[in-house]
C-alpha positions as CSV (number, residue, x, y, z in Angstrom):
1,M,-12.0,-18.4,-14.9
2,T,-13.5,-21.0,-12.8
3,P,-16.7,-20.1,-11.2
4,D,-15.0,-19.7,-7.7
5,K,-12.8,-16.8,-9.0
6,P,-14.0,-13.3,-9.1
7,N,-14.5,-11.9,-12.5
8,L,-12.0,-9.1,-12.6
9,P,-11.7,-6.4,-15.3
10,I,-7.9,-7.2,-15.3
11,Q,-7.0,-5.3,-18.8
12,R,-9.0,-2.2,-17.7
13,L,-7.4,-1.9,-14.2
14,D,-3.9,-2.7,-15.7
15,R,-4.1,0.0,-18.0
16,M,-5.0,2.2,-15.3
17,A,-2.1,1.0,-13.0
18,W,0.2,1.6,-16.0
19,F,-1.1,5.1,-16.5
20,L,-0.7,5.9,-12.7
21,D,2.7,4.2,-12.1
22,N,4.7,3.8,-15.5
23,S,3.1,5.9,-18.3
24,I,6.0,8.4,-18.6
25,K,9.8,7.4,-19.7
26,I,12.4,9.7,-18.1
27,P,14.7,10.8,-21.0
28,G,18.3,9.4,-20.7
29,I,17.6,6.8,-18.1
30,N,15.7,3.3,-18.6
31,Y,13.1,4.0,-15.9
32,R,9.6,5.2,-15.9
33,I,7.3,7.0,-13.7
34,G,3.4,7.7,-14.0
35,V,0.8,10.4,-13.6
36,D,0.7,9.6,-9.7
37,G,4.0,10.6,-9.3
38,L,3.6,13.8,-11.1
39,I,0.4,15.0,-9.1
40,G,1.9,13.9,-5.9
41,L,4.2,16.8,-6.2
42,I,1.4,19.1,-5.9
43,P,1.4,19.3,-1.9
44,G,-1.5,18.0,0.2
45,I,-4.1,17.7,-2.8
46,G,-1.7,15.7,-5.1
47,D,-1.3,12.9,-2.7
48,A,-5.0,13.0,-1.7
49,T,-5.8,12.5,-5.4
50,G,-3.1,9.9,-6.2
51,T,-4.6,7.8,-3.2
52,L,-8.2,8.3,-4.3
53,L,-7.1,6.9,-7.9
54,S,-5.4,4.1,-6.1
55,M,-8.5,3.4,-4.1
56,Y,-10.3,2.9,-7.4
57,I,-8.2,-0.2,-7.9
58,L,-9.0,-1.4,-4.4
59,A,-12.7,-1.1,-4.9
60,E,-12.7,-3.1,-8.2
61,G,-11.2,-5.8,-6.3
62,A,-13.8,-5.7,-3.5
63,R,-16.6,-5.5,-5.8
64,A,-15.2,-8.7,-7.6
65,R,-15.0,-10.1,-4.1
66,L,-11.2,-10.8,-3.6
67,P,-10.7,-12.3,-0.2
68,K,-10.3,-10.0,2.8
69,A,-6.5,-11.1,3.2
70,V,-5.6,-10.0,-0.6
71,L,-7.8,-6.8,-0.1
72,V,-5.9,-6.0,3.2
73,R,-2.7,-6.5,1.4
74,M,-3.7,-4.3,-1.3
75,A,-4.8,-1.4,1.1
76,W,-1.7,-1.7,2.7
77,N,0.3,-0.8,-0.5
78,I,-2.0,2.1,-0.8
79,I,-1.5,3.2,2.9
80,L,2.4,2.9,2.6
81,D,2.2,4.6,-0.6
82,S,0.0,7.6,0.9
83,L,1.8,8.0,4.3
84,I,5.3,8.0,2.9
85,G,4.3,9.7,-0.2
86,A,3.1,12.8,1.8
87,I,6.5,13.5,3.2
88,P,8.3,16.4,1.0
89,V,11.0,15.0,-1.4
90,V,11.7,11.7,0.2
91,G,7.9,10.9,-0.2
92,D,8.0,11.9,-3.9
93,I,11.1,9.4,-4.5
94,F,9.4,6.7,-2.6
95,D,6.3,7.4,-4.5
96,V,7.5,7.0,-8.0
97,A,9.7,3.6,-6.8
98,W,6.7,1.9,-4.9
99,K,4.1,1.7,-7.5
100,A,1.5,0.8,-5.5
101,N,-1.0,0.6,-8.4
102,A,1.0,-1.8,-10.2
103,R,1.6,-4.0,-7.1
104,N,-2.0,-4.2,-6.5
105,V,-3.0,-5.2,-10.1
106,R,0.0,-7.8,-9.8
107,L,-1.7,-9.1,-6.7
108,M,-5.0,-9.5,-8.7
109,K,-3.4,-11.4,-11.4
110,E,-1.8,-13.7,-9.1
111,Y,-5.0,-14.4,-7.4
112,S,-6.7,-15.3,-10.6
113,H,-4.0,-17.7,-11.4
114,A,-2.9,-19.2,-8.2
115,S,-5.9,-18.1,-5.7
116,R,-4.8,-20.6,-3.1
117,S,-1.2,-19.5,-2.9
118,T,-1.8,-15.7,-3.1
119,V,-4.5,-15.8,-0.3
120,K,-2.0,-18.1,1.9
121,Q,0.8,-15.3,1.4
122,S,-1.5,-12.3,2.1
123,R,-2.6,-14.1,5.3
124,W,1.0,-14.6,6.2
125,F,1.5,-11.0,5.2
126,V,-1.6,-9.9,7.5
127,G,-0.4,-12.0,10.4
128,G,2.8,-10.4,10.2
129,I,1.5,-6.9,10.3
130,I,-0.9,-7.8,13.1
131,A,2.3,-9.5,15.1
132,A,4.3,-6.0,14.4
133,L,1.5,-4.0,15.7
134,I,1.4,-6.0,18.8
135,L,5.3,-5.8,19.2
136,V,5.0,-1.9,18.6
137,I,2.1,-1.7,21.5
138,F,4.0,-3.6,23.9
139,L,7.3,-1.6,23.3
140,T,5.4,1.3,23.6
141,C,3.8,0.3,27.0
142,V,7.3,-0.7,28.3
143,L,8.8,2.6,27.2
144,A,5.8,4.3,28.8
145,F,6.4,2.5,32.0
146,F,10.1,3.6,32.0
147,L,9.4,7.0,31.2
148,V,6.8,7.2,34.1
149,R,9.3,5.7,36.6
150,L,12.0,8.1,35.5
151,L,9.5,11.3,36.0
152,W,8.3,9.8,39.4
153,A,12.0,9.5,40.7
154,A,12.6,13.1,39.3
155,V,9.6,14.5,40.8
156,S,9.9,12.5,44.2
157,G,13.5,13.2,44.6
């Protein structure tokens, strides 16, 4: 690695992501799940534990001083995994398919090989999320305006 690239413990994090997302082969089909998917079946505490384990990989990226855009993208993977994973049954299926830890280690690897490209993609991703949030806020305000108008019309006769 060049001096401007972070010193990432990729092998250790890759093993951890494999353990959490792909360590168990499902008999009869060619698909793997990990310990994260299993502990996620325990209501409440399982999802919280999975999120804490996923945050370790994010913390290692922050410790290695990955760019903020890459860290935000990694955090998004964890947030999505946690929020949707908390929904009974559907969330458990999403959790074993999403594989947030493997995605985050893949982002780290991509950054270590092509840092400019990964940062650029991550910045576009963050910009897209910000644009989507602004759109949601705008649409919420428009909806609230029309609901208030409807209520006012109903009350005032």
